[in-house]
N, C-alpha and C positions, 0 to 999 in steps of 0.2 A: 504494500500500500504506500502511497505517496501523498505528500501534502505540500502546498506552496505557501510560503510566507513572504509577504511583501514588506520590504524594509525601506524606510525613508530616512535619509540623513538630513536633518534640519540644521542648516548651516547659514549663518548670516555673514555677509561680506563686510568686514571692517578690519582696520589695522589695530594692532595692540602691541604694546612694548614688553609685556611680561606675561608669563604663564600664570593665569589666575582662574581658579575654579569658581563656578557659580553654584548657588544652592540648587539641590535637586528639586525638580518640579513635580515629584510624585504626589498623588492625591493622598492626604492623610486621613481620609474619612473611614478607613477600615477599622476593624476591631480585633482584639486578641483571641476571641472565641470563634471568629470566622475561620473556616478551613482554607488553606491554600491548595490542598488536594483533598478530594473526596473519593473514598473507596465505595463503590456501589455494587452490592452483591444482589444478583437478580434471582427470580424464580428458577431460571434455568440452572443457575449456580447451586441453589439449594437442592434441586432435583438431582443434580450430579452428586452432591454430597450424600444424599440418601442412597443412591445406587452403590456408592462405595461403602457407606457405613452399614447398611442392612446385613450383608453377608458376614461382616466382621462381628456385629452384635449377635447374630444368630449363632455363630461358632462359639463365641465366648460364653453366651448363656447356656448353650448345650453342654459345656464342660465345667459349669459352675460347681463349686464344692465348698462347703462350709464345715470346718473341722468340729466346731462346737456350736450347738444350737441353743440349748437351755438346760437348766438344772433347777432342782427345787426339792421340796419335801412335803409330805402329806401324811397326817396321822403318825408323825414321828419317823417316817420312813423316807429315804432319799431316792432320787432318781436323776439320771442324766440322759440327754439326747445329744448324740454326736454324729459326725460324719454324714452330714446332709449332702446329697448329690442328686443331679438330674438324671433320671432314667429315660424319660422321653420328653421331647420338646417340639411343640408345633408352633412355628412362627405366626405372627399376627396375620389375619386374613386381609386386613386393611391397615395401612400405615401412611401418614402424611406429615410433611414438614411445611408449614405455611407461615407467611409473614402476617403480622397483626399490626394494624395502624391504630392510632389514638388509644394506646394502651401501654401500661408499664411493661407488658410483654412484647418483645420484638419478634420472637420466633416461637411457634408452638408445635411440638411434636405430639401427635395423637395416633394411637393404635388400638385395635380391637380384634377379638377373636384369638387371642393367644392362649394356649393351653400347655400345662406342664405337669408331669408326674415326677415326684421326688421320693427318695427313701432315706431313712436315717436309722441309726442303731440306738435302741433303748436299753439302758442298764438300770437295775433297780435293786434296792435292799429288801424289797418285799419278797418274802419267801414264796408267796403264792403267785407272784408276777415275775416269771423268769425273763432273763435278758432276751431280746428278740428284735427283729427288724420291724419298723413301722413305716407306713406309706402315706403320702399326702398327694391328693389330686386336686389341682386348681384348674377350673374350666372357665373359658370365656373371660379372660382377664382383659380389662379395658384400662388404658393408662393415658395420662396427659401430663406433659412436662413443658413448662414455659421457660424461655431464656431471654436475657437482655444483656446488651453490651453497654457498659458504663465507663465513665472516666475514672480510672483507678489511681493508685499511688504512683508518683513520679510520672504522671501524665501517660501512663500505659493503659491499654485496654484491659478491662476486667469483665468476666462473664458471671452473671448471677442467675440463680434458679428462681424465677418469679412465681411459678405454679408447679404443683406436684400433686397428683391424685392417682391412686390405684383402686380399681374396683374389680370384683370377681363374683361370678354367679354362685359358686359353691366351693367349699374347702372341705373335702372328705378326708378322714383319718382312719386308717385300718392297721391291724397288726397281723403278724405271722400266726400267733396263737391266741386262742380265746380262753385259755386256761387261766385260773386265778379268780379271785373274788370279783364278781360282776360290779359291785359297788366301787371297790378300789380301782379296778380297771377303768371304770367309767370316769372316776375322778382324775386318774392319770391322763386318760384321753382328753378330757375337757381342759385340764391344765396345759397340756402340751398344745392342744389346738388353740387355746387362748393366747399362749405365748407366740405361736407361729403367726396367728392373725396380727398380733402386736408388731411382729417383725415386718410383715408386709404393709401394714397400715402406717407404721411410724418410722421404723429404722430405714427402710428403703429411701423414703423422702428425706429423712434427716441426713443420711449419707450423701444423697444427691445434692442437697443444699449446701453442705459443708465441703466434703471431699470432692464432689462432682464439680462444684463451682471452682474449687482450687485447681483441679486437674485441667478443666477447660481453659481457665485463665493461663495456666502454665503452657497449655498447648498453643493458644493464640499468641502467647508471649514468644513463641519461636519466630514469629514474623519480626524482622529487624526493625528497630525504631530509628535507625540511621543507616543509610547506604552510601557507598562511594559511587559517584557517577561515572568516573573514568578510570581507566587502568593506570598502572604505574608508568612513569615516564619511559622506562627501559622497554616497555611493551608497546609503546605508542609509535605509530608511523611518523617518521621525521621527513617524509617525502613531501614535496610541494604539490599543491592541488593539481590533479590531472583533469579537472572538469572541463568538458568541451561542449557544453550546451550553448544555447543561444545567449549571446552577451554583446555588450557594446564593443565597438572596435577598440583595439589597444595599440598605442604607439610604442609602448614598452613591452617587449616580449620576454625579457629576462629581468629577474629581480632577486637580489640576495639580501636577506634580512640579518640582523645581528643576533646576539645571544638572547634577546628578549623573546624570540620564538621558543627557544628551549625553556626559558623561565615560565612562559605561558603553559607549556605542556606539563612542566613539573608542578606548577600550582594547580592546574586543572585536576591532577590526580588527588588533590587534597579537597576538592569540592565534595561536600556531603549533603544528602537530602534528608531533612528532618521529618520523620514519620510518626512522631508522638501524637497521640489523640488529644484533641482540644476541648471536646465536650462529649456528652452521651450520644450514642447512635440514635437514629430516627428511621422510621419506616415511611416511605412516600409512594405515591402512585404515579404512574406515567402511562396514560391511556388505559389499556387493558392489563398492563403489567404493574407489578410492585417491586420495590427494591429497598434494601437496607443500606442506609448511608452511614458510613463510619468516617467522621470528619478528622482529618490529619493536618498537622502543622504546615507542611509543604514548603518550608523555607530552605533555600539552598544557601549554604554558608561554607566558608573556608574554616576547616577545623582549627580551633584556637582563636579565631577572629570574632569580633563582636557581632551581635545580631544586626539585621538591617533596621533602619529607623522608621519603618512603616509597617502596616498590617494589611492583611487581605480584606477585600470587600466581599459582601455576600455574593455567592455564585448563583446564576440562574439555573433552573432545572434543566437536565439534558433533554434533547429532543427524542431520543430513542435509547432504550436499554433492554430490548427483548431478545437479542440474539446470542450474546456471549454470556459466559458464566459470571464475568466480573467486568466492571468498567472503572477506569480511573479518570476522574475529572480534574484536570490541572488548570489552575487559574493563571491569569497573567502575573499574579503576585509571585508565583514560583519562578517564572522566567525573569521578572524584574529583579528578584532577589539575587539570581545568578549573575545577571549583568551588573548589578550594583556591586557585588563582591569583586568582580573582575575590574570594574572601574575604580573602586575605592583602593584597590591594591595595585593600581597602575598596570594592570595586565592587559589592557586594551591599547596601550601605547606601542608605537612602532618607531624605531630609529633606523634610518637608511643612510649608510655611509657611501657617499659618491665614489670615494677612492677604492671601495671594495665591491662595487656593483658591476654589473655587466656593461658592455660598451654603450648601449643606448642610454641607460640610466646614468652611467658615469659621465657621459658627454653632457647630459642635461644639467647635472648637479655641479656646474663649474661657474666661476665668476666671469670667465671670458673664454672664447673658443674661436677657432678659425672658420668653422662652418656657419656660425651665427645661430645655432639651434640650442643654445644653452641659456639658463635662466639669467645669467649676468648680461648677456647681449640682448635678450628679449625684454629685460627690465633695466635698462642702463641707468635710469635715475636712482635706482636703489643700490646698485652694486658699483657705481662709478667710484674710482679711487681705490678699490680693493685689489690686492695683488691676485694674480692668477692662482687659483686653488680649487680643490674639490670641496663641496659643501656637505654639511650633515643636515639631513631632513628629518624632522620630528613630527609625528602625527599622533594626536591624542584627543580624547573627548574632553571638553571643558565643563560638562555637566553630565550627570548620570543618564544613561539611556532609559527610554520609557517604552515599554511593550504594551500594545493594545491588540487583543485577539478580537477579530471582527467577523466572526462567522464565516460565511462562504467567501468573503473578500480576503481571507487569510489573516496573517498576523502582521500588523504594522509596528515598526520600531523607529522611534524618533531618536536620532543620535547626532549630537552637535560635536563637530570636529574642528580642531585648530591645527594648522600646518605652520611650522616654523623652520627657518633656514639659519644654520649656524656656521660660523667660520671654523677653520681648523685650529687646534691648540698650537702653541701654549696660550695664545690670547683668544680663546674661543669666546665669541659673543654672538648674540642673535642679530641678524642683519635684516630679516624680513619675516612677516607673519600675516596670515589671513585665515578666515574661516570658510567652510564649504557647505554645499547643499547637493544632495543627490538621492537616488533611489536604488534599491537592490531587491534581490529575490533569494529566498532560502527554501530549499526542498528538504523535507524530512521523510525518510523511508523506514519501513519496518519489515523485518523478515524473521519469522519465528520469534525468538526472544531478544533480537538485536535491533537497535535503533541507530541510524546514521543520518547524516545531513550533508547538504551541499549549499554553498553560498556563492552567489554571483552578483557583483555590482553592475548595475545597469544605468546608463545615461547620467552618470555623475557629472554635474556641470557647476561651473563657477559663474556667478552672476556679476556682470560688470557692464557699465555704460560706455567704457572706453574700448572702441572697436579694435584699436591697434594692439590691445593686450589680450585679445581672444585666444591667440595661439598659446601664449604662455599659461593662461588659465586652463586651457584644455589639457596641456601637458601635465600641469600640476594635478588636475583632476584624475588623469589617467594613472599616474604613479601612486596617488593616494588610494584610489579605488583598488588597484592591483595589490597594494600592501595590505589593506584591510581584508580583501578577499583571500589572499594567501594565508594570512594569519588565522582567520576564522576557520578555514578549511583544514588547518592542521589538527584542530580538535574535532570538528564536525565529521570529517571523513573517517576518522578513527572510530567515532561513535562509542557506544557503550552497550553492554549486555545487561538485560534485566536480570538481576541476581535471583537465586533461589529464595523463596520466602520462608524456608525452614520446614513448612508444612506442605508446600506445593511448588511445582515448577509452572512457569507461564508459557503459553504457546499461542500461535495464531493472532498476533497483534493486529489490531485495526485502528487506524488513526484518522480523525477528522476534526475540523474546527467548529466549535459552537460559538455562540455570541458570548464573549467574555471568558471562554475556557477552551481547553484542548481536551477532546474526548478520546480515550484509548480503550478499546475493547479487547479483552483477552479471555482465553479459556485456560482451565487449570488441569494439571496432572497432580492429584493429591499423593502425598507420601504415605502409602498404606502401612508401611512398617511403623511409622510414628503413631498413626491412628491405632493400629493393633496394640502397640505397647501401652498407650494411654488407656484404652478400653479394658485391656487385660488387667492393668494395675488397679483400675477402679473397681472392677467386679471381683477379681480373684484375691485381691489383697485388702482393699479398703472395705468393701461391702461384706466380704466373707468373714471379717474379723468382728466378732460380736462380744464386746466387753460389757455392754449394758445388761442389766438383769430385767428382761422383759417378762 
């Protein structure tokens, strides 16, 4: 899939004598509880979850075993019920996992028609009641369990059990032998049956609310709360952009940049995306579909650097969320925060040394030349009196870039650039400066779990009323555009791989622009080993341990 982003360089023509940053013009109307990224889990996603979970639950319930069930005394005689195990298990005839709106419950699991036969070993000090096997038959079990995702400690997602109910049509108890006192046997049967009912009525839900919530929170906690966006510098491509799509004509075909390119790549590997939750999840409807929204911070920051000085605005609802398991809604806040970090750390700056550039650029960046196609000859009033030398050209934004995601129109980015020309050392000084204006296009592509991009500057122009200076301004525009394009593509062409979420891998990325947000649809491949381990731990260890005296 591909996406086109239109980029506008807003640059005003004026001369300045010093490098001076202007305040950022980003709108400060956002709030800290607004998500920069929203994770939207759809009905299709929960249907897939049930298809994965059902066989795992059925296997674990079928091998359920409880070493100790109950003990007690009656008429001065003691008894114990041990080694409860499943002899026959019939899965629910119907089971559903549905989203619930306008409720403390976000997700409701409901099943009916479950049946199970269990057996246990009864030992007793009653002389007339020998040790023997006892059998329990539960028919037509109906259960309902509700879940909610909340803002937990340290701004991490926490899952709570909001509803829990088990009902069954009958619980029959029988024994191997009918020998012994009918009265005492009846008392034992009634006591055991009462305790077993207490287990199903009370302990199952108690364990789910405590240990179940804890295990589910631990499971969802495997999703990282911070991910690195780009690979380490040693793994990143250092080649110049090979993009050959439609673009404005270039007078400069060769361009060599200084070590700032390497610095950009090194710093890009330190960019991290903050995925902490910012408030409780919510259930919304979109047409005939529903989805669970998990609101995430979404700020891109350089590890160890301060946070950005602005917050995200509320995001509009997505236009469609019915096809993929999961959608990621990325606001312009996330893109703005990434560009702000690059800007604040001078990583969008470019320095071009005329003495180390190719012949075309090197010829232009001179105070005088024989052919007359250098900046010194084209702007004689500026460079008159300077000795013949190569110049250093610096390109940098003088205020932070501003991203606006505009639906089908793509993504517009306002970027104000200053271009300065410096003499060579030891007496290096700025000889000339001006600002620019132009347009550009960026394409973002996705394949499986990898995202890459391409940036091409288009029609960058300098505005001037002096016709005699059109050529020099065109040349400056060309070299500036080439420099920005080459630098941006060092990162964009390398791209990044969507990392494992710990509980699942992502596949089949789909990207499109919404109004005010970027929508990425993905399907999941759940980690069944992690799920099996969590379910087994909950049933076989937590629920099978009965320390309470029911």
